[in-house]
C-alpha positions in Angstrom: 102.0 97.5 88.7 100.8 99.8 85.9 97.2 98.9 86.6 97.7 99.6 90.3 99.2 103.0 89.5 96.2 103.9 87.3 93.9 103.0 90.2 95.9 105.0 92.6 95.8 108.0 90.3 92.0 107.6 90.4 92.0 107.6 94.2 94.0 110.9 94.1 91.7 112.5 91.6 88.5 111.7 93.5 89.9 112.5 96.9 90.7 116.1 95.9 86.9 116.6 95.6 86.1 116.2 99.3 86.1 118.9 102.0 83.6 120.6 104.3 81.2 123.5 104.0 82.8 126.1 106.3 86.4 125.0 106.0 87.3 125.4 102.3 85.1 127.0 99.7 86.5 124.9 96.8 85.1 121.8 98.5 81.9 123.0 99.9 80.2 119.7 100.4 77.7 118.3 103.0 76.4 114.9 104.0 74.9 113.2 101.0 77.0 114.9 98.4 77.8 112.7 95.4 80.7 113.2 93.1 81.4 111.2 90.0 84.6 111.4 88.0 85.2 109.5 84.8 88.7 108.6 83.6 89.4 108.5 79.8 92.4 107.4 77.7 94.0 109.8 75.2 91.5 108.7 72.5 88.5 109.6 74.7 87.6 106.0 75.6 86.2 105.5 79.1 88.4 103.4 81.3 87.1 103.8 84.9 84.4 105.7 86.8 85.0 106.9 90.4 82.1 107.7 92.6 82.2 109.2 96.1 79.3 109.7 98.5 79.9 111.7 101.7 78.4 109.9 104.7 79.1 112.4 107.5 80.7 115.7 108.2 81.6 116.7 111.8 83.3 119.7 113.4 86.7 119.6 115.0 88.6 122.2 117.0 90.4 123.4 113.8 88.0 122.4 111.0 86.0 119.3 110.0 86.4 115.6 109.8 84.7 113.6 107.1 83.8 110.0 106.2 83.0 109.0 102.6 82.3 105.9 100.6 84.4 105.6 97.5 84.0 103.1 94.6 85.8 102.6 91.3 84.3 100.7 88.5 85.8 99.6 85.1 84.4 100.5 81.7 82.0 97.5 82.0 80.6 99.0 85.2 82.2 96.2 87.3 83.3 97.4 90.7 87.1 97.0 91.1 87.6 99.0 94.4 85.4 100.1 97.3 86.4 101.5 100.7 85.3 103.9 103.4 87.8 106.7 103.9 88.4 109.5 106.4 89.5 113.0 105.4 90.0 116.3 107.3 90.2 120.0 106.8 92.3 122.1 109.2 92.4 125.9 109.5 91.0 126.3 106.0 93.5 123.9 104.3 92.4 120.5 103.0 95.1 118.0 103.8 94.6 114.5 102.4 96.5 111.5 103.8 96.7 109.5 100.6 97.3 106.3 102.5 93.6 106.3 103.2 93.0 105.6 99.6 95.2 102.6 99.3 93.7 99.1 99.9 95.1 97.3 103.0 96.1 94.4 100.8 96.8 94.1 97.1 93.7 92.1 96.3 93.4 93.9 93.0 96.6 92.4 91.9 95.7 88.9 92.9 98.3 88.8 95.7 96.4 88.4 98.9 99.4 88.3 101.2 100.9 91.6 99.9 100.5 94.7 102.0 100.5 98.1 100.5 102.3 100.8 102.6 102.3 104.5 102.0 104.9 107.0 103.3 105.0 110.7 102.6 103.4 114.1 102.5 99.8 115.3 102.5 98.3 116.7 99.3 96.8 120.1 100.3 94.7 122.9 98.9 94.4 126.3 100.6 91.1 128.1 101.1 91.9 130.8 98.6 93.6 130.8 95.2 94.9 133.5 93.0 96.5 133.6 89.5 100.2 133.5 89.9 100.3 131.8 93.3 102.1 128.5 94.0 101.0 125.5 96.0 103.0 123.1 98.1 105.1 120.3 96.6 104.2 116.7 97.4 106.5 113.6 97.8 105.3 110.1 98.7 106.3 106.5 98.4 104.0 103.5 97.8 105.5 100.1 98.7 104.2 96.6 98.4 105.5 94.5 101.3 105.4 90.7 101.8 106.8 88.3 104.4 107.5 86.0 101.5 111.2 86.6 100.7 110.8 85.8 97.0 107.9 88.2 96.6 109.7 90.9 98.6 112.7 90.7 96.3 110.5 90.9 93.2 108.6 94.0 94.4 111.7 95.9 95.1 111.7 99.4 96.7 108.3 100.4 95.6 107.1 103.5 93.7 108.1 107.0 94.6 106.2 110.1 93.3 107.2 113.7 93.4 104.7 116.4 92.5 106.3 119.8 91.9 105.8 123.3 90.3 102.1 123.5 91.4 101.0 126.9 90.0 97.8 128.7 89.5 98.1 130.0 85.9 94.7 131.4 85.0 90.9 131.6 85.5 88.5 130.3 82.9 85.1 128.7 82.3 84.9 125.0 81.7 82.0 122.7 80.6 81.8 119.0 81.4 78.8 116.6 81.4 78.2 117.8 85.0 77.7 121.4 84.0 79.6 124.7 83.4 82.0 125.9 86.1 84.2 129.0 86.7 87.6 127.5 87.5 91.1 128.2 88.5 93.6 126.4 86.2 96.5 124.8 87.9 99.6 123.1 86.4 102.2 120.8 87.9 104.9 118.3 87.1 105.1 114.7 88.3 108.0 112.2 88.4 107.2 108.6 89.2 110.0 106.2 89.8 109.6 102.4 90.2 112.1 99.7 91.1 111.0 96.1 90.4 113.3 93.1 90.2 116.2 95.5 90.2 114.9 97.4 87.2 114.4 101.1 87.5 111.7 102.9 85.4 111.0 106.6 85.5 107.8 108.3 84.2 107.6 112.1 83.9 104.4 113.8 83.3 102.9 117.3 83.3 99.3 117.9 84.5 96.7 120.5 84.0 93.7 120.6 86.4 90.7 122.9 86.8 89.2 123.6 90.2 86.0 125.3 91.0 84.4 126.7 94.2 81.8 124.2 95.4 82.6 121.5 92.9 86.2 120.8 93.6 88.3 119.3 90.8 86.3 119.6 87.5 88.9 118.2 85.0 92.4 116.9 84.9 94.6 116.3 81.9 97.9 114.4 82.0 100.7 114.7 79.4 103.8 112.7 78.8 107.3 114.2 78.7 106.9 114.8 75.0 103.7 116.9 75.6 101.3 114.2 74.2 98.0 113.7 76.0 98.2 110.5 78.1 94.7 110.5 79.8 92.1 112.9 81.2 89.5 112.8 84.0 86.4 115.0 84.2 83.5 115.5 86.5 80.5 113.7 84.9 78.0 113.9 87.7 77.6 116.1 90.8 74.9 116.4 93.4 75.2 118.5 96.5 72.5 118.2 99.2 
């Protein structure tokens, strides 16, 4: 379950970096855009690399619809996840249905007959940000379901996540291997609750992320409830057609 959650966090991080040219300036991407994010542990050791390539961008009545290929590789450059996903921007707001980033089966866990189900809110970014503004909260549940009664009992009620207190706290310049970017700094709190085999576990974290016009999410840092760095993700390559 922990490894699956780490992969899911990866899906969220990379998915924030997709939007369309005329819909939202923070995600000003076009067909052929490539975004690479690298996930590191607290000691700075590389764990996974997430790469996204935009295949198409098309206009809709209220914005754009997009199709992208996303892959995640481990530190040995072995592919652990690949999928084609659909995303959309409506009336200047990027709304991501995070179920698009969950595999239809839990093949990564070695349980081929397990289905992963997502229920909950969209993650959204408005077309304009300002220091002191607040962003919408997000609540969602990820469940692993099986027709096998024994497996179903073991997997329990799934994993629920609440993302709250999303605030724009400052503007600052940030440098990563992909370049130097002028960013808005956003902070938020997360609460992840799992119930497996009747055992309840709660993980509380605080997150800092930097978002730049055109490049999307440039860096994310996650801290445990004691304020200790848990992991970070940063933009390591970026190519916009």
